[in-house]
Structures are given as structure tokens and as C-alpha cells.
N, C-alpha and C positions, 0 to 999 in steps of 0.2 A: 655575462647572461644570455638568456635562450633567444635564439631569433626567431623573430615568430613569417611565418610562409604565408604565403595566400596561397591555397591550392585547386580553388575555384570559383563560382558564384555565377553568380545573371544578374540580369532587370528586365524590367517588362519594356515594349516598346512606351519611349515617355511622346505622349498627344496633350495635344490642344483642350485645356479642364472644358467641360459643359459640351465634350463632341464625345467621339467612342468608348470613355470607360465612365462615360457618366453616371452610371447606373451601378456600375462598381463604387463601393466604401474602400476608405483605407485601409481596413482589415485582409476586404475579399484581395486586394492587389497584394499585399505584404505576405498573405498566407500564400501566393501563386508562385512568387520567387525564392520564397521559403522552401515549401517541398522541391520548385523547379532545381535548386540549386543541390539539394542534398541527391537529386535522383540523378543530376549532370554529374556530381563528382565519384557517383560510386560508393560513395563511402558508407559504410554498414550506420546507419541511424542511431544507434545504441553505442557510438562509441562517440559520439558530440555530448561533448559535456555541459557547454550552455548559452544563451542566444542571448543578445544585446539589439532591441529593433526599436526604432525613433519614426517619431511621427510630431511635425507641428505644429497641424490643426488638430489639436487632442482634443478628443472624446472623453470628459468625468464620466460619462456611464460605463466604462472599460479603464479603471483604474490603473490597471494590469497589463495595456493589450498585448505587449510580446508575448505576454503568458498564453493567452486565448489565441493568439495567430498559434502556439504549439500545440495546442489542446484541438485544434480545428485539422490541422495541417497534416496528421496521419503519424508524424513523430511521435516519438516516445510520451508517455503521458507524465512521464519521469523527470523530464527534461526542464532544467530551472530557465528562466527567462527574466529579464531586465526590462521596464522601459524605463526610452529616454527620449527628453527633446531640451533640444537647446539650439533653435532659428537654424539658418541655416548650415551650421558644420556639425549637425544633430547624425547626420549618420558616421560622421568620423569619430565625433565623439564614443560612438557604439565601439566603432572599432579601435577605438583606444582601451576601453572600457575590456575590450576580451585581449587586446593585446599583452596589456600589463597584465591582467591574469594569465596570460600563459609564459610571461616571461619571471613571476614571480613563480610559476610552478603548479599554483592554484589547481587549473585544465589543461588540457594537452591540445582540445579541440572548441572552435565556438566558431558561430557565424554572427556577424554583424550584418545590421541591416536597416533600411527607413524604407519608409513606404508616405506618402501622400496623393491624398483625391480633393485639389480643388474645386469638382465639381460638387462635393457633398462633404463641406465643413458643419460642424457641429454647430447648430443656432443656439444663441441662449438666449435672455432676457434681460430688458432694460434692469439694470440695479434695484429700480424703486419697484419694478416688477416683482422681482424676485423677494424684495422685502414682505409686499405684499402678501404673495403665497404662503410664504412661510410662516408668517404670523396668522391665516388663516387655517392651516393645517394644524396651529398649535391650539385656535380654540379650541373649548373643551361647552359650552354653553351655545344652542342653536340662538339665542338674544347676544353672547358676544359675534359669533359670526357675521349677523344681520347687521352688527355695527359697523363690520369689519366690510362688507360688503358693498355698505354706503360709500366706501370713500374709493370704492373700484373706477379705474377709468379706462375705458376700451382701447387708450394704447399699452395698459398692459396685454394682450394678448399678442401684439406685432412682433415679430423672431427677430434676433436680432444678428447677422452675419459677424463673423470675426473680425473685429476692427485692424482697419493696414497701419494704424498708428503706431508708432515706438510708444510706449506706457510713459516712460520717461520723461519722454518732448512735446509727444503728440502730435507732430510730426510724422507722416509714411516716409518709406525710405527711399522715395522715389525726392521727397521734397527736401530731403536731409541733403541726397545725391549733386539735386540741383547747386545746394549752398557748395559741394564741393566743389562740384564746375567752375564756381565761380570763383571760390578763395583761389585755384588753383590753375584757374583763363582754362581751361579746358575746351576746347574750340569744336563746336559741333561737327566740324568735318573731321575731325579725329572720333570722333566718337561712332560717326556713320564707319570709318573707314576700319574701327572692330568690329562691329556688328558684320560689314559685307566680309569680311575672312572670315568671320565665323562663320557665316552663310556658306560660304563658297568651300573651306575647308572642309566641314561637314557634309555637303555636298559628296565632294569626292568620296569619303572616307565612306559614307553610306552605297557608293558607288562601286568602289571598292570592295563589297562584303564585308569592310571592318565592323562596322556596327552588328550584323547578325549572327558574329559568334558569342557575343555578350545576349542578347536578348531571346527573353521565352516569350513563345507567340500569345496572347492573349485572345480569345474570342473572334478568332480569324483576324486580328490587328497583326500583324507582324515587321513593319515599322515604324521608328518616328516619324511623326506624319505634321512637326514644323519648318523642318527644316527647307530652305528655299532657293534652289541653288537658280533659279532666273532674278535673284533678284539683282540691285547694279546700285550703286553710290546714287545716282540721281533719285531712281524713286526711294533710299533713304532719306532724301535732301529734299523731298516732296512733303514726306508726313508733318503734321501739326506738333509743337512740343505738348505733352499733355499735365505736368508736374506745375511746372513757371507756363504759362500760356500768355505772359505778356511777351514783350521781345527779346527779353535776356533771358527766354528759357531756352535748351537746348535736348531737353530730355523727352524721345519720343517712344512710341509704340515698337520701333524697331529698332532701335538701340539702348533694347531693354529686356531685360526678360519676362517670355510670359508666362504666362499663369498655366500649370503643367500637371497632368495626372501621372502618377507613376510609381515605381518601386525599385529597389536593388536588394542584392545581400553576397557579400563575400564570406567565402569561408577561409578560416585563419587555424593556422597547426601551428605547433612548436615544430624546429626543422626538426629536431631526431624522429619526432614520434611520423612524420611525414615521411622519411625517409623508409622506418620501420614499418611503415603502411605500404610503401611503393608508391606514394603519390608525388607527381613531379610541385617541384614549388616554382611558382609562376614568375612569382618577385618576395621581394622581402619586405616588412614595413621595419624599418631601422630607426626613426626618430620621427619624434612629433613633438610641437611647440603649440602654445597655446599664447596669445594676449587678446587684453582687452588696454581699453583707454577710455576717457571723458567723449561721452558721445558728442559732447558741444567743440569737441575737436575734428568729427567725421565719424561716419555713425557709421561708415562701413570701412573704415581708414587703417583699423588695427592690423592687416596684414602689412603692411606699413614696416610695423615691428616684428611680426610674426616668423616673415621669411626670413631676413635678415639675420635675425637668431637664430634658426636652424642652421642657417648656413654655417654661419661662425661654429656655434659648438661642436659644429661638425665640420672644420675646415675646411670647408666648401668653395671654391671661386664657380663665377658663372661658366667659366669655362668647363669643368668639374660637370656639369651640370647637362645630362644628353636633352629632353624637353622639361619643359615648368606648363603645368594643367591650373591654370587660372581660373577660378571661377570667373564667369561676366553676369554678376546682379547687374552691371549698367554698364555700359561703353564708359561712359566718365568714372565709373567706380576704377574700373580695370587702368584706365591712364593715370589716375591720380596715385594709383600706387606704383605702378611702374615710374612715376616721375621720382616720389619719395625714394624708390631704392635705388634710382640712380643719382639722386642729387642729395639727398638727403632732408631731414625735416627738422626746420626754426623750433619749431615747441616741441621737439625729440632730439635735444644734441646730444643725449650718448647715441644715438641711432646710426650705426658706420655705415655710409653709402657702397652697394655693391655693384655698381656700376650699370649700362645700361643690357637688357637684354634684347639680343638679337629676337626681331619676331621671326625671323625662322623656327627657331624652338618654341613659341608661345601656341599651345593649343591648336598644333598641329593636324587637329581632327575635329576641330568646333570646339565649340565651347557653349555653355547655358541660353548665350542669347538665340543659338542655331535650333538646339537639342532640346530645350526647356530644361525648367528649371522646378520638381518635383520636389520642395526644402529638403526633407527628411535624407529621398533617394539620392541627393545630388552626389554628395561624399563616395557614395558607395560604385555608383557610376562613375567617377574620376577614377578613382583605387584599380577597379578592372581595365579601362582606358588606358592609365598610367604602364599597368605591367602588359598589356597586350598591344601596345606599342612601342615600349622597350624591348621586348621579343623581336617583332618584325624587322625592328631596326638593330637586333644584334645587340644592343646599345643597355649600359649599364645603371642609370642613375637619373631619377624622376622627382622633381619637386609638384607639389598639391599644393594650392591656398587657396585658400576659401573665407571670403569675408559673412560677417552676419551680424541683426539686428541685435542691438543692445550695446554696440559696439564691441563685439568682440572678432578673433580668428583665429584661424588653424592652418599651421603648413606639416607638413608631413614629408620626409626625407622616405623616395620606393628605391630599391632595387632590384636591381637581376642577378647578381652577384655577391 
């Protein structure tokens, strides 16, 4: 089967929501990286076959926002585009869509991306208000409209921000992760250590200029602005829990990923087409695995299945993998997944443990706790981070793991050879 080469890409700086990109719509961020990725790569825009772009904080006024991005980016207006949304794995789903299209021979070149503005989410109305206004719009006579207006309530005009609660359970991701932390006895100290290492590694990478190669500046902002080089374990330990405020709570703002604005885009190409065009393959997406579990078993625990399946199907052991990019929704989520990967999971007896992943192989340039997590943009960041770090190390194999609301996950195998 045709190998899928990563031949380019970029991202915006990842910045704290309600900050420097607060005036930017998710469409603006996506257009920025889409156009920049093509320009950086030196690709003839006419040679691009397809675009798959993702977002999580969806705007129903733009049913195919990916196509709007293409139309407004200066790319050929004949370029087809598809919109994708699947929580935190959205960016990897977009990459899967393009990868499989290349592998099937349907296309040769495509762009996968994701964009998120947590500063400017689409607001909605209370369902009762929506029903009221729909009935009002359908009323034919003035008398019917007046009768309906008598039922109007002032609260109907109050907008609602997207709910952070899981639709199937009514709990937020943080509340679910608190349950997981208690079930697996994940200590607060371990969660804080994961957060501390995330900031330390990210600060080191930022100082070394590693991120600069990935980032396309926007409005004068050229650096991620959430990374804290000066954070300490003592500072993290001093923060109060935010999801369970009792003495048993362990998840804080410090050991959780922050609300973030940002976008990313990755250019993928059939290996033979890359050679024909003289484009260097930064790396290859060689395998992808999805998993889903019952949310009651742990909303963010599906990586517990996805990553071992990926490794088993590709005959890999931990020693064969040079780096692991593990999305950090919460420090507790990372720790719990590491635990079941190492020791197995009684709820899923068919899961074969893979052993203990050495700390020095995990998120070597920081993770989402430090860098930020614009939901749909994280997948593209992880692909770029993985191929770039493998090349720096002259290494061969990396694995990406991302959990998602809905109790889903994606694991991806990336190689440079």
C-alpha cells in the first residue's frame, strides 16, 4: 500500500484563550495556517487534491467550514474540502481521512488540519428558546404571533456558551478524570510532576528554537505563551482542586490543559508523488488505530486500548519506539493510561500490557498542559512535533496517543524511514 509522507505543515502559536487571539474567529486561524503551509512547502496550489479540516466548537452557520477556508485562503476555488469534528482527536481524524484517500489512490496530495477559537465559541439559545423562536417564525397571522409572544420569557434572549459537559453522562471531562484518578489511585504529586515536566521540557524546547520551525506568526505573536519555565513543584502543589473541591480532589488548573486558541495544518503526499515533485519526506504516517470504550469505564481511558493495539498490529515493543507523544488532557489521564499500558486493565482482560514506558521517551518537548490544547489543532501539532523531533535525533519511530471526549482515542505510528 502507498506510504503517506508528511512533506510540510505549520501551526499558529498556541495562546491562552481570551488573550492575544481573542479577536480571531476559528475560521481566521484556519485560513492562516492553510495558506502558510502551502506557501512554506513551495507546492503548486493546483497540485493539491483535497483538504480535510476540523474544529470542535462548531458553528452551524458554516456547515462546511473547511470549504469556506479554501475559498477565503487564496487556494484554487476548485479544491474540494471536507469538515470534520470529533473532539480532541479531530486533527488526527482529518489526517486519517487524507491518509486513507492517498493510500487508496484516490488522491496524491492533501492537507489535514484543525482550528479552534476558545475565545470566540458559537453561542446558542436554551432549547426552549429555540423552539419558541421557530414557532414564532412559522406563525402566519398577526394574531398567532401575538399569542406566541405572550409566552415569551426574558431568559430566552440569554445566549449559552458550549457546554463542557459530556452529553451522555452530564459530567465534564474534569469531573470524569477525577473519577479516574480515584479509581486508579493517581496521587496528586504524580499529576503535578507530569505537569512540571511538561513545562520544563516545553521551555527547554522553546529556548532551543524547536517550536519556531513549526510556528507561523500571526499579528506579531510568534511564540506559544502558556509555557511557564519558572513553574515549580511547590507552586503546582499550592493550587486548589477545581473539579472536586473536597479534600479528595486532585485536579487543578496547573495539572490540566488550559483553554487555548490555535490552528495547525499538515501536508500529506503519496511517497511516489513526493519523489516525483522533489519534496523531502519529513516522515511517514504508517498506521492508525482508533478505540472506543464505555464512558463509565473512564471517559479519557480509550488510549488504554488504542496504543497497545497499534503496537501489537505493527509488531512493536517499547524498545522499538524512540519517542511517545501522549496528549495531556490532564496529568491524571496520562498517569492512568500509563498504568494500564504497563500492568493491564481488569475491565478489559483481552488488553495485553506493553510494559513501562520510560519517562525520558514521553513528551520530550513538553505536552498539552504546557503548550496548550486548542482541541482540533492538537493532532496536527503532534504530527509535526513527532516528525521534527525524530529527525533531530536521527531516530526512526514515534507513536502519538490522544484521548477524546465520548470515550474515544486515536493512536498513530509515525516513522522517518
